[in-house]
C-alpha positions as a Markdown table, in Angstrom:
| # | Residue | x | y | z |
|---|---|---|---|---|
| 1 | Met | 5.6 | 134.1 | 150.7 |
| 2 | Asn | 8.8 | 134.9 | 149.0 |
| 3 | Ala | 7.7 | 136.5 | 145.7 |
| 4 | Ile | 10.5 | 137.9 | 143.3 |
| 5 | Thr | 9.5 | 141.1 | 141.6 |
| 6 | Gln | 10.3 | 141.5 | 138.0 |
| 7 | Ser | 10.6 | 144.6 | 136.3 |
| 8 | Trp | 10.7 | 144.8 | 132.2 |
| 9 | Val | 13.4 | 147.0 | 131.1 |
| 10 | Glu | 13.8 | 148.5 | 127.8 |
| 11 | Ile | 17.2 | 147.9 | 126.7 |
| 12 | Gly | 17.4 | 148.6 | 122.9 |
| 13 | Val | 15.5 | 147.7 | 119.6 |
| 14 | Leu | 15.7 | 144.6 | 117.9 |
| 15 | Asp | 17.7 | 146.1 | 114.9 |
| 16 | Asp | 20.6 | 146.8 | 117.3 |
| 17 | Ile | 21.4 | 143.0 | 117.7 |
| 18 | Pro | 22.8 | 141.4 | 114.6 |
| 19 | Arg | 20.9 | 138.2 | 113.4 |
| 20 | Arg | 22.7 | 135.2 | 114.7 |
| 21 | Gly | 24.6 | 137.4 | 116.9 |
| 22 | Ala | 24.7 | 139.3 | 120.2 |
| 23 | Arg | 24.9 | 142.8 | 122.2 |
| 24 | Cys | 25.7 | 143.0 | 125.9 |
| 25 | Val | 24.2 | 144.9 | 128.6 |
| 26 | Arg | 25.2 | 145.4 | 132.3 |
| 27 | Tyr | 23.3 | 144.7 | 135.2 |
| 28 | Gly | 25.1 | 145.6 | 138.5 |
| 29 | Glu | 28.4 | 143.6 | 138.1 |
| 30 | Met | 26.9 | 141.1 | 135.8 |
| 31 | Thr | 27.0 | 141.2 | 132.0 |
| 32 | Ile | 24.0 | 139.8 | 129.9 |
| 33 | Ala | 24.3 | 139.1 | 126.4 |
| 34 | Val | 21.1 | 139.3 | 124.6 |
| 35 | Phe | 20.8 | 136.9 | 121.4 |
| 36 | Arg | 19.1 | 137.3 | 118.1 |
| 37 | Thr | 18.4 | 134.0 | 116.2 |
| 38 | Ala | 18.4 | 133.8 | 112.2 |
| 39 | Asp | 14.6 | 134.0 | 112.8 |
| 40 | Asp | 14.5 | 137.0 | 115.0 |
| 41 | Arg | 13.9 | 135.0 | 118.3 |
| 42 | Val | 15.5 | 136.8 | 121.1 |
| 43 | Phe | 17.2 | 135.1 | 124.2 |
| 44 | Ala | 19.3 | 136.5 | 127.3 |
| 45 | Leu | 22.0 | 134.7 | 129.1 |
| 46 | Glu | 24.6 | 135.7 | 131.6 |
| 47 | Asp | 27.6 | 136.4 | 129.4 |
| 48 | Arg | 29.6 | 133.6 | 131.1 |
| 49 | Cys | 30.0 | 130.0 | 130.0 |
| 50 | Pro | 29.8 | 127.6 | 132.8 |
| 51 | His | 32.9 | 126.0 | 131.7 |
| 52 | Gln | 35.5 | 128.5 | 132.2 |
| 53 | Asn | 33.7 | 131.6 | 132.2 |
| 54 | Gly | 34.0 | 132.2 | 128.3 |
| 55 | Pro | 32.2 | 135.3 | 126.6 |
| 56 | Leu | 29.2 | 133.7 | 125.2 |
| 57 | Ser | 28.4 | 136.8 | 123.5 |
| 58 | Gln | 31.4 | 136.2 | 121.3 |
| 59 | Gly | 30.2 | 132.6 | 120.2 |
| 60 | Ile | 28.4 | 131.2 | 117.3 |
| 61 | Val | 24.6 | 131.4 | 117.5 |
| 62 | His | 23.0 | 128.2 | 115.9 |
| 63 | Asp | 20.0 | 126.3 | 116.2 |
| 64 | Gly | 18.7 | 127.7 | 119.6 |
| 65 | Cys | 22.1 | 127.4 | 120.9 |
| 66 | Val | 25.3 | 129.5 | 121.3 |
| 67 | Thr | 29.0 | 127.6 | 120.9 |
| 68 | Cys | 31.5 | 129.2 | 123.6 |
| 69 | Pro | 34.5 | 130.5 | 121.7 |
| 70 | Leu | 37.0 | 129.3 | 124.1 |
| 71 | His | 36.3 | 125.4 | 124.2 |
| 72 | Asn | 33.2 | 124.8 | 121.8 |
| 73 | Trp | 30.7 | 124.1 | 124.8 |
| 74 | Val | 27.2 | 124.4 | 123.3 |
| 75 | Ile | 24.6 | 126.4 | 125.6 |
| 76 | Ser | 20.9 | 126.4 | 125.1 |
| 77 | Leu | 19.7 | 129.9 | 124.8 |
| 78 | Glu | 16.4 | 129.0 | 125.9 |
| 79 | Ser | 17.6 | 127.3 | 129.3 |
| 80 | Gly | 21.2 | 128.2 | 129.7 |
| 81 | Glu | 22.2 | 124.7 | 130.1 |
| 82 | Ala | 25.1 | 123.0 | 128.6 |
| 83 | Gln | 24.3 | 120.4 | 125.7 |
| 84 | Gly | 25.4 | 117.1 | 125.0 |
| 85 | Ala | 27.9 | 115.4 | 127.4 |
| 86 | Asp | 28.8 | 118.7 | 129.1 |
| 87 | Glu | 27.2 | 119.7 | 132.3 |
| 88 | Gly | 26.5 | 123.1 | 133.9 |
| 89 | Ala | 24.3 | 126.1 | 133.2 |
| 90 | Thr | 24.6 | 129.9 | 133.0 |
| 91 | Ala | 21.6 | 132.1 | 134.3 |
| 92 | Ala | 18.9 | 132.7 | 131.8 |
| 93 | Phe | 16.7 | 135.8 | 131.9 |
| 94 | Pro | 13.3 | 136.3 | 130.4 |
| 95 | Val | 13.1 | 138.6 | 127.2 |
| 96 | Lys | 10.4 | 139.9 | 124.8 |
| 97 | Val | 10.0 | 142.0 | 122.0 |
| 98 | Glu | 7.2 | 144.4 | 122.0 |
| 99 | Gly | 7.1 | 146.2 | 118.5 |
| 100 | Asn | 10.9 | 146.7 | 117.8 |
| 101 | Ser | 11.8 | 147.3 | 121.4 |
| 102 | Val | 13.7 | 144.6 | 123.4 |
| 103 | Leu | 12.6 | 144.1 | 126.9 |
| 104 | Leu | 14.5 | 142.2 | 129.6 |
| 105 | Ala | 12.9 | 141.0 | 133.0 |
| 106 | Leu | 15.4 | 142.0 | 135.9 |
| 107 | Gly | 14.1 | 140.8 | 139.2 |
| 108 | Glu | 15.1 | 142.1 | 142.8 |
| 109 | Gly | 16.4 | 138.7 | 143.7 |
| 110 | Arg | 19.4 | 138.7 | 141.2 |
């Protein structure tokens, strides 16, 4: 059996992430964008649009999605999947809020 072990890592507090915005954290060579919606839901995606690697953290957060600032691709914050006619995905990471702390699940297999 090939199980991937996940560790929950505290990456900051909810107030560090602006509503309808993002903050970035580094994980090895990868940058992960942690997004906060207008209703305080939190999501984490690799900070790389599947189209041309645009910085999703600099995009517009709306309706459970983020719009890439380079070419307006819309990416689901929940799944990392491109929406509409666009195809592709970026990696999505489990994230949760406990109290005011934001925790990100990072697996050994990543």
